N, C-alpha and C positions, 0 to 999 in steps of 0.2 A: 203435388196434382197427380192423383188417382187414373186411368184410363176411366173411360169409360167402356162398360158389359157392352158388347154388340147383345141382339134383340134379334132372335128370328119370329119373325113376322110379315104381313102383306107386303109390306114396306124395301123390303129386300130384292121384292118382281120383277127384273127388269136390267135391277143391277147386275157390274162387271165385279169379277174375280181377276186382279193381280196378280202375279208375283213379282217381287220386287227383292231383287238381291245386289247386296252394294249400290251400284250406280245402276245399273242395266233393272229394265222390267219386261217380263212376255204377259200376254192375256191365257188367262186357264177356260174361264167359259161366261160367260151369264148363268146370272139365275133366271129359274125360268117358273119356279115351285118352290113351294112349300113341303115339304110333308111331317108328320109332325112338331115338335118340341125344338128339334139338334140338330132334323138334316132339311137341308136344302137338292132340288133339281138342277144339274147342271147338263146347259149345250157347251158344250166342247167348241173355240173359236180359237182360229188360228190366224195367225198375220202374213202378210204376202212377204214377198221380197221390198227390201226395203226401195223404194221408188225414187231416190231424191241419189245425182255421184258423190255420194262421198270426195269432198279435195284432202290431199293427205301431203304435208310439205314438212323438209325438214327439221328433226327439232324432236325434243321431249325425248324419248327414251326408243322409240321406233322411228318414230313421226307424229305429228300435230294437224289432227281434224280442225279443217279453221271453218267447217260447216256440220260441228256434230252433230246440233243440236234443228238442223234443218230437214230430218227425217221424218218420214210421213211413209205410212203403211195401209192398206187396206185390209179388213178383219172382217173375215170369213165363219161363221156358225157352220159347222162342220162337225159329222159323227152322228151317234146315239143317246140319248142326254141317261144320263148317269145319276145314282143318290149321295150324298156324299155329308158326313158328317161336320157339320158346320162350329167351329166354339174358340173362342176368343185364344185357350193356347194352341189348335191347329194354325191359326191367326199369326198366331208370334213363332213358333217352333218351324214354321213351311215357312215366313215372309208372305204369305198372302195377307191383300188389302180388296177390300168392298170398294168401287169404283164408282163415277157413271160412266165412264167409258171405259173402249178396253186401254189397252195402253201395253206398247214397246217400244222400248231404245234399248238398243246399244253402244254401250258409250266408248268408242274409237281410240281417245287417249288417255285406255285405262295403262 
């Protein structure tokens, strides 16, 4: 089954771009506008420090984090809006994902 192609249109405004690398993810920015057929305006988004105290116990390679899935972050829109060409190739090669909310996750068990 072939993946559906990205459509640059008004429906993307308000969505977030997150970079997903293996099991980790981090926010890139919020789409705040569309410019032409291939460009979007992005408001950078940063994540705060993890608000959850991670519990590491002996085990695995260097330790095992028993509450790995309980990470919590605040997300802050910061910096100047910038223009970015958004394409299916960029989404694939840069591991970007267009999602409804910003995402931050660090896999402590890797």
